[in-house]
N, C-alpha and C positions, 0 to 999 in steps of 0.2 A: 382380589386386592387384600393388602394388609392395611388395617384400619386401627388407629390409636384413638381410643375414647378416653379423654381426660375428664376426671370428676374431682370435685374438691375433696371429698372423703367418701369412702364406700359405706355410706350410711343409708338408713331406710327413710329417705326423703325423696320428693318428687323427681328432681332432676337426675339424681343418682339411680333411682329405681328405673326410670325410663331408659337411661343410657345402658344399664345392665341388660334390660329386657331386649332393647334394640340390638345390642351386641350379640346376644344369643340367637336372635332371629337372623342376623347377618351371617353368623357362622353356619346356621342351617342352610343358608343360601350359597354356601361354598367359599366364604371369605375367612381370612384369619384376623381375629380381633383381640386386642389387649385393652382391658379396662384398667386405667392407672389412676390411683388416688394420690392427690398432691399431699395429703396428710395421712398419718398412720390410721389404719382402719380401727374403728371402735370394737368393743367386745361383741356387740350385736351388729356385725357387718353384713352387708349384702354381697353375695358371691355369685357370679354368673355360673350357669350350668354348663354351657358349651364353650364360652370364651375364656381366655386366660385373664388373670388378675394379678396386680402387683400394687405396691404402695411406696411412696417416698418416705424415708425414715425420719425426716425433720419434723418435730412437733410444731404446733401453731404457737406464735407469740404475738400476733396482732400486727406485725410489721412486715413490710416487703422483705423477703428472704432471698438474697441473691444465690445462696447455696441451693435453694430449691429450683431456681431458674436453671442453674447449670446441671442439676440432677435430672431435670426434665429433658434438657438438651441431650444429656448422655443416653437416657432411655430412648429418645427419638432416634439418635444415631445408631443405637444397637438394634432396635426393632425394624428400622428402615421402612416406615409406613408409606403407603401411597397417598394417604390423606390423614390429617389429624382433626378430630372434632373436640372442641372445648365446650363443656356442658355447664353453663351458668356459673354464678357466684364468683369465686376467686380464679376460675380457670381462664378467664379472658386475659387478665394481666400476665399470668405466668406463661400461658401458651404464646401470647404475642411477643413477650420479651424473649422467650426461648427461640422463637423464629428469627427475631432481629439479631440476637447474639450469634446464632449458628449460621445465619444467611442461607439456610437450606431452602430449596424451592419446593417444599412440600405444601400443597394446598391446606389452608387452615379454615375450618368451618366453625362458626360460633353458634351454639344452640341457645337462643335467647328465650328464657323461660318466664319472663316477667315484663312489667312495664318499667323500662329502664329509668325513666325520669324520677320515679318514686324513690330511687335509691341514691340520687345525686345529693351530695352534702355541701355543694357550693360551686362557684365558678371554676376554682382550681381543680376540683374533682372532675367537673365536666370536661375541662380541657385535657386532663390526663386521660380520661376515657376516650376522647376523640382521637388523641394521638395513638393510643393502643389500637383503636378500631381500624386505623389505616393499614394494619397488617393482615386484616381479615380478607379472605378471598370470597367468603359468602356468609350470610347470616340466615339461619333457619329459625324462624320465630314460631311460637305456639299459637298465635292468633293474629287477626288483622290489626287489632288495636296495638299489639306489640310491635308490628312492623311500622305502623304510622309513627309511633312514639320513638322508635329507634332511629328512624330517618331524621327526626328533628333533634333528638338528644345527641346522637353521635355522628350525624351527617354522613351516614353510609347510604349511597344512592339506592333507589328502589330496585334498579336492575340487578343488584347484588343481594337481593333479599327475596324471601318468599315465606308463605305460611306452610309449615309442614306439621300436621297435627300429631299429637301424641297417639301412639298405637295402644290399644286396649285389648286384653285377652277377654273374649266373650265365651263363657261356658256354654256347652250344648244345651244344658237345662239349668234351671234355677232351683236350688234345693233350699227353699225358705224354711221348711220344717227342720231340716238338719242344722241349718245355721242358727235357728232360734234355740235349739237344744244346746248347741255349743256355747251360745251366749249365756244361757241360763246357768251353765256350769261355771262361767267366769264371774257372774254377778248375780245377786239375789233379785232377779226380775221375774215377776209372775208370768205364767204362760199367756194370760189374756191382756198383758200390758200393751199400751201404745208406746212404741219405741222410736225415739229420734236418735239418729246417729251422726257423728262427726269424726273424721279422720284427719289428723294433721299434727305437725310439730307444734309444741307449745312455745311459740314465738309471738311477739307483739302483733305482727300483721295478720295472724290467724284469728285474733279478736275473741279468744275463749272467754274472757271475763264478761264481755258484753253478752255473749251467748248464754252463759250461766245465769246472769241477771235477768235476761229475757225469759229464760225457761222458768225462773221463779214465778213470773206472772202466769205463764202457761199452766204450771203445775197447780196453782191455786184454784183454777177452774176445772182441772183435770187430775183428780187424785190417782188415776191409773196410768199417768204418763211418766216415762222414764227417759233420761238422756244418757247416751253412751258416748264417751270420749275416748278415742283410740289414738295413741301417739305418745311421744315423750319429748323432753326438752327442758330448757332452763326455767320456763315459766310454769311448769307443772305443779310445783310445790305451792306457789302462790294461788293457783286456781283451786287446789285442794283445800287450802285454808279458807278461801272464799266460800266454797261449797259447805264447809263445816260451819262457818259463821252464819250462813243463811239457813242452816238446819236441813240441808238437802242431801245428807250423806246416803240416805236410803233411796234416793230418786235419781241422783247424778252419779255415774259410775266411771271412774278414771281407770281404764284397763291397761294403760301403758302401751308399749310397742307390741302390736300383734301382727306377726308376719302374714297371717291369713286375713288381714283386715278387709281386703277386697271381697272375700267370700263371706265374712261375718256380716257385712253390710246388708246381705240378703235378709237378715233377721229383722231389719228395721222397717217401719212403716213409711218414714220420711227421712231423707238425708238433708241435713241443714249445713249451710255454709255462710258464716257471717264475716268473711275475710275483709280486711281493709285494702289489701293488694292481691291481685291474682293475674297471672298471665292467661292461661287457659286451665281451669280447675280440673285436673285429671281425676280427682276423687269423685267429682260429680259424674264423670264418664264411667268410672268403675261402679258407682251406684247404679247408673243406668244399665250397665251390662247385667246387673242382678235384678233388673226390672223394678228398681226403687226410684220414685220421683224425688226431686229436690226442691227445696226452698232456699234461695241464695240471694245475697246482696249484689246489686248491679255495679260491679267493679271490673276493670280490665276486660278480658275476653269472656266473661261469664255468659254473655248473650250468644256466644258461638258454641257453648256447650249445652245450653238450655234453650229450647224453643218455647217461648213464653206461652203459658196456657196449654201447651201440648205435652211437653215432657217434664214440666215443672213450673215453678212460679218464681219470678224475680221481683225484688222490692228495692226501693231507693236506699242508698247508704244511710245508716243511722236511724232509719225510720222503724222504731221499735213496734209501734202499733201495726204497721203494715206487715212486718215480719210475723208477729203473733197472729194476725188475721189470716195470713197465708197458711201458716202451719195448721191452725184450727180448721180452716176450710178443707184441707186435705184429710185431716184426721176424722172429720165429720162425714166424709163422703167416700166410702170404700170403693164403689164402682168407678168414680172419677179417679181415685188414687190408682186403681188397678189399670185403668186405661192409660193414664199418664206413664205408669211404670212400663207397660208394654211398648208405648211409643218411644220412651227413652232407650229401651233395649234395641229397638229397630234403628234408631238414630246412630247408636254406637256401632252396630253391625255394618251399617251402610257407609259411614264416613270415617270411623276411627279404628278400624281393625288393624292389628299389628302387621298382618301380611301386607296390607296396602301401604302402611307407613314404611316398612322395611324396604319395599320395592321402590318407593319414592326416594329414600336416602341412597339406595344403591345407584339409582339413575343419576342423582346429583353428584355423588362421588365420581362416577365414571366420566361425567362431563367435565368436572374440574381437573381430573387427572389428564384427560385428553387435551384440554386447553393448555395445561402446563408443559405438555410434551411437544407442543408446536410453537 
């Protein structure tokens, strides 16, 4: 099959990373795949290893760009895909409009990466989304919570939706020592430090400010604790200023974008996730693949990525004391931490492997293509 994977921008963020990794896995299974960015790629762009990649040239301006719709239509006509998959964010409106304009009978799959209702800005926005969603042949959501919410928010019936988990690469072995050495080269972290790690774009829903403020309390009782933040984004400067204001410059380390973040997480004792919104937190699964347990806030599909008390600890949203207690409980108990890390790794191996995910998408595409041909 020829598969067109549409992303908002070929950047190092969850939806785009997954679409790129899935595309490479599908090429390895014998398919032809093009990853197409709706916006020009940034300087630090993610590039598939096996699949082809391209970008539309029009820059972002915050408004619906009809030229972008027609450019996507032209790419679709040229590539002649058997199926198109739109991966989160702006891809729904542009892929749906392109399909409507072209009247092509190519199945359109939407990869729902979050709790859709959290992003609705009012009744008109909801109505616009429901109209666009009528063009979708299928919705692949990252969690059960996302499926339930999408049904209510966009009125797409349950029979045209399912949960298809994010695929995660699981290394054969975990090199904790090597990861800790690489981390120590990036930041002044002592070899015997207790390390908390977070990976994510510096955007409001990732709740970095709350995490830093919470770590301030943790660090007061734990002089050997360090917090590592990997990622970039518009909010990074503000978080850096907050760290400086709290006098935590030597304990909180903003490392920026790290392409090997998934491997560097192995250096951590605990992965922390304070997000306000999550579909299914892939970063928690990546930490689990490295045998690192997580402490996370109970939002979206977090409970589908963490087995409470077995692979990590989940706390109520906004409950600072519960979050601090959970982190301290794991830092104080190395055997429990190791057991949780091992259980998290098994969970990822059994339920979230990329091979399993790629096979599920391949089967979905084949069924949709067959249905369109009859």
